[in-house]
TIMIRO-78263 format. One line per 10 residues: their letters; for each residue y, z, x of C-alpha. Coordinates in Angstrom, 2 decimals, padded with zeros to 5 digits. Each point is the difference from the previous one (the first is absolute). Last residue first. Layout:
<sites>
a) Y:Z:X ~ ...
</sites>
This chain:
<sites>
nngrsyssny) -044.82:027.18:019.07 ~ -003.57:000.46:000.40 ~ -001.28:-002.89:001.11 ~ -001.35:000.64:003.02 ~ 003.18:-001.54:001.93 ~ 002.09:001.87:-001.50 ~ -002.11:003.68:000.65 ~ 000.84:-000.89:003.71 ~ -002.75:-000.70:002.35 ~ 000.58:-003.91:000.31
fsipihrfei) 003.69:001.09:000.50 ~ -000.61:002.38:002.78 ~ -001.76:-002.97:001.54 ~ 004.05:-001.24:000.53 ~ 000.43:-003.44:-001.28 ~ 000.84:-002.87:003.03 ~ 000.53:-003.46:-001.35 ~ 003.88:000.67:-000.20 ~ 002.17:-002.99:-001.83 ~ 003.82:-000.65:000.82
alkyqpfrak) 001.95:-002.28:-001.49 ~ 002.78:-001.12:002.17 ~ 003.20:-001.95:-001.55 ~ 001.53:-002.46:002.60 ~ 003.40:000.21:001.59 ~ -000.90:002.76:002.64 ~ -003.08:-001.48:000.94 ~ -000.50:001.50:003.90 ~ 001.69:003.38:-001.09 ~ -002.42:000.14:-003.15
celiyeknee) -003.07:-000.51:002.36 ~ 001.38:002.73:002.47 ~ 000.23:002.33:-003.09 ~ -003.04:-000.33:-000.36 ~ -000.93:000.52:003.18 ~ 001.89:003.02:000.07 ~ -002.27:001.42:-003.00 ~ -003.00:-001.15:002.20 ~ 000.59:001.97:003.28 ~ 001.20:002.83:-002.69
nciffppyqf) -003.19:000.21:-001.47 ~ -001.70:-000.67:-003.41 ~ -002.77:-002.87:000.98 ~ -000.34:-003.02:000.86 ~ -004.06:-000.11:000.58 ~ -000.38:-001.32:-003.49 ~ 001.82:-003.04:000.38 ~ 004.02:-000.40:-000.60 ~ 000.54:-002.88:-002.75 ~ 003.73:-001.05:001.02
lvvglkgasd) 001.08:-002.20:-002.75 ~ 003.03:-001.89:000.63 ~ 002.00:-000.22:-003.64 ~ 001.16:-002.31:-002.41 ~ 001.64:-003.05:001.82 ~ 000.79:-002.79:-001.81 ~ 003.70:-000.02:000.23 ~ -000.09:-003.48:001.80 ~ 001.41:001.62:002.91 ~ -002.81:002.56:-000.04
aprlasefmq) -002.49:-002.57:-000.63 ~ 001.22:-001.99:002.58 ~ 000.56:003.04:002.35 ~ -003.76:001.17:-000.20 ~ -001.05:-001.72:003.36 ~ 002.84:001.66:002.12 ~ -001.19:003.77:-000.84 ~ -003.73:-001.43:000.81 ~ 001.15:-001.29:003.22 ~ 002.15:002.80:000.70
fvmdkaeqsv) -002.75:002.66:-000.32 ~ -002.66:-001.98:002.00 ~ 002.30:-000.78:002.78 ~ 000.72:004.23:000.17 ~ -003.55:000.27:000.08 ~ -000.75:-002.51:002.73 ~ 002.66:002.14:002.05 ~ -001.71:003.35:-000.77 ~ -003.18:-001.45:001.31 ~ -002.75:-000.13:-002.13
ekykllrkal) -003.13:002.59:000.44 ~ 001.66:002.59:-001.79 ~ -000.41:-002.27:-003.14 ~ -003.46:-001.30:000.44 ~ -001.17:-002.91:000.68 ~ -002.92:-001.04:-001.98 ~ -002.98:-002.87:001.20 ~ 001.49:000.85:003.59 ~ 000.03:-003.55:001.91 ~ 004.13:000.19:-000.44
lepslmekva) -000.30:003.51:001.67 ~ -001.93:-001.06:002.87 ~ 002.08:-002.95:001.06 ~ 003.47:002.15:-000.38 ~ 002.36:-000.03:-002.52 ~ 003.40:-001.48:000.28 ~ -000.85:-003.55:-000.51 ~ -001.81:000.87:-003.24 ~ 003.31:001.03:-001.16 ~ 001.99:-003.18:000.14
kplrgpnish) -003.32:-001.80:-000.74 ~ -000.04:001.70:-003.56 ~ -002.55:002.60:-000.81 ~ -002.92:-000.97:-002.21 ~ -002.50:-000.25:003.51 ~ 000.52:003.64:000.60 ~ -001.61:001.20:-003.17 ~ 001.63:003.48:-001.09 ~ -000.56:003.57:000.19 ~ 002.67:001.81:-002.62
ktllgfakyh) 003.33:001.66:001.49 ~ 001.86:-000.88:-003.27 ~ 002.17:-002.76:002.04 ~ -003.34:-001.15:001.60 ~ -001.46:-000.71:-003.73 ~ 003.00:-002.56:-000.97 ~ 001.97:001.54:-002.61 ~ -000.80:-000.66:-003.63 ~ 002.47:-002.10:-001.30 ~ 001.19:-000.25:-003.62
lifddhtrit) 001.78:-003.26:-001.63 ~ 001.60:-000.15:-003.16 ~ 000.96:-002.69:-002.08 ~ 002.85:-000.54:-001.83 ~ 001.03:-003.47:001.44 ~ -003.09:-001.61:-000.88 ~ -002.79:000.00:002.97 ~ -000.67:-002.80:002.73 ~ 002.98:000.20:001.65 ~ -000.75:003.55:001.21
qlgvvkespl) -003.19:-000.40:000.75 ~ 001.15:-003.04:002.13 ~ 002.45:002.68:001.75 ~ -002.90:002.59:000.16 ~ -001.87:-003.25:001.92 ~ 002.70:-000.92:002.11 ~ 001.47:003.38:001.29 ~ -003.47:000.65:001.26 ~ -002.49:002.17:-001.18 ~ -001.81:002.61:002.19
ayftadvevt) -003.81:000.17:-000.63 ~ -002.00:002.62:-001.55 ~ 002.17:002.06:-002.11 ~ 002.16:-003.09:-000.40 ~ -002.83:-001.58:-002.29 ~ 000.45:002.91:-003.05 ~ 003.38:-001.86:-001.17 ~ 000.46:002.52:-002.79 ~ 001.18:-002.08:-002.97 ~ 002.55:000.03:-003.14
nfheayfklr) 001.04:-002.08:-003.19 ~ -003.14:-001.08:-001.24 ~ -001.61:-003.02:-001.93 ~ 001.95:-002.65:001.47 ~ 000.32:001.44:003.30 ~ -004.03:-000.23:000.18 ~ 000.43:-003.65:-000.61 ~ 002.56:-000.80:002.44 ~ -001.87:002.29:002.70 ~ -003.16:-002.37:-000.23
aeasmkkdpy) 001.80:-002.95:-000.05 ~ 001.38:000.30:003.37 ~ -002.99:001.79:001.30 ~ -001.92:-003.27:-001.43 ~ -002.31:000.21:-002.67 ~ -003.90:-000.64:001.07 ~ -001.11:002.94:-002.68 ~ 001.87:-002.04:-002.85 ~ 001.28:001.86:-002.85 ~ 001.02:003.06:001.20
feeseiltpd) -000.88:003.03:-002.11 ~ -003.74:000.45:-001.06 ~ -001.61:-002.00:002.84 ~ -000.98:002.94:001.34 ~ -000.08:-001.29:003.42 ~ 003.60:-000.01:000.49 ~ 000.72:003.57:-001.39 ~ -003.01:001.12:001.96 ~ 001.58:-001.70:003.13 ~ 003.30:001.86:-000.61
twsctgirve) 002.54:-002.96:000.92 ~ 002.56:001.21:-002.64 ~ 000.08:003.13:001.34 ~ 000.76:004.02:-000.33 ~ 000.22:-001.03:-003.84 ~ 003.15:-000.35:-002.54 ~ 001.74:001.79:-002.66 ~ 003.81:000.75:-000.05 ~ 001.85:002.78:-002.26 ~ 003.35:000.54:000.04
gm) 001.47:003.41:-000.11 ~ 000.89:001.45:-003.27
</sites>
């Protein structure tokens, strides 16, 4: 039988912190909160990396703040999954590659970003995960694609491109597009 791991999608989820049911103190430091979490669970999905690129330093700290058997799964940065992103959350090096007009937008679409900037984002994300990988604590990199990411040749090729950019990492793929035919099926009406 395979190994079973139990965790949540974030040790910093506001509802988890505010509930006062799990953490002994709402004002715990990030370090103390992760250490406490790791005493009770043996894995976590790092959801924050969907919203902002992590740094090697941050991933390194997450790695050393957890026990040897702890596994960290990282959600791919939103731009890597073709989601719109907040340009204000991009690292300085990537911002320098964007025009002032793009930086002023509330949300930046994948197609508006130059290939050079996308390449840098891929490289920065890949290198940021190295501390967890080197420590044997990296589980999967979760690519959660948006609802408009449908089953077609272009998107199949993009998934293969993502895998090629992360050859040493395990990728997990999540689709959020459900064809309308699924909703009209007898399965969705409870007949199966």
